[in-house]
C-alpha positions as CSV (number, residue, x, y, z in Angstrom):
1,X,112.5,94.9,108.3
2,X,109.7,96.3,106.3
3,X,108.2,99.6,107.5
4,X,104.6,100.2,106.5
5,X,101.8,102.6,107.0
6,X,98.3,101.1,107.0
7,X,95.0,102.8,106.4
8,X,91.8,101.0,107.2
9,X,88.6,101.1,105.2
10,X,85.6,103.4,105.5
11,X,83.5,101.1,107.8
12,X,86.6,99.6,109.6
13,X,88.5,100.8,112.6
14,X,91.6,99.9,114.6
15,X,92.8,97.6,115.9
16,X,92.9,95.6,112.7
17,X,93.6,91.9,112.1
18,X,95.5,93.0,109.0
19,X,97.9,95.1,111.1
20,X,98.4,92.1,113.5
21,X,99.2,89.8,110.6
22,X,101.8,92.2,109.2
23,X,103.3,92.6,112.6
24,X,103.4,88.8,113.1
25,X,105.6,88.4,110.0
26,X,108.0,91.1,111.3
27,X,106.7,94.3,109.7
28,X,106.9,97.5,111.6
29,X,103.4,99.0,111.0
30,X,102.2,102.5,111.8
31,X,98.5,103.3,111.6
32,X,96.0,105.8,112.8
33,X,92.3,105.9,113.2
34,X,90.9,107.5,110.1
35,X,87.8,109.8,110.1
36,X,86.8,109.8,106.5
37,X,84.0,112.3,107.1
38,X,86.5,114.9,108.1
39,X,87.1,117.3,105.1
40,X,90.9,117.4,105.4
41,X,91.5,113.7,106.2
42,X,93.5,113.1,103.0
43,X,95.9,116.0,104.0
44,X,96.2,114.5,107.5
45,X,97.0,111.1,106.0
46,X,99.6,112.6,103.7
47,X,101.3,114.3,106.7
48,X,101.3,111.1,108.6
49,X,103.0,109.2,105.8
50,X,105.6,112.0,105.4
51,X,106.3,111.9,109.1
52,X,106.6,108.0,109.3
53,X,108.6,107.6,106.0
54,X,107.5,104.0,105.4
55,X,108.8,101.7,102.6
56,X,105.3,100.5,101.9
57,X,101.8,101.9,102.0
58,X,99.0,99.4,102.7
59,X,95.3,100.1,102.6
60,X,92.0,98.2,102.8
61,X,89.1,99.4,100.7
62,X,88.9,103.2,100.9
63,X,92.3,103.1,102.8
64,X,93.7,101.6,99.6
65,X,92.4,104.5,97.6
66,X,94.1,106.9,100.1
67,X,97.4,105.1,99.5
68,X,97.1,105.4,95.7
69,X,96.5,109.1,95.7
């Protein structure tokens, strides 16, 4: 099974149809509501990833940028 962390885009929120699609194909997906206006959101996202230890990072729009960095 693929384990993933998903980060939504700036104007998006959870639940996400992208998460549902990944779950439908058997992925274990962890996600959290992002508040991109919060100053330390990148640090919080990094801690979330380190805690979940996914095999894959998935992001949409700004969430994809968070995954890259």
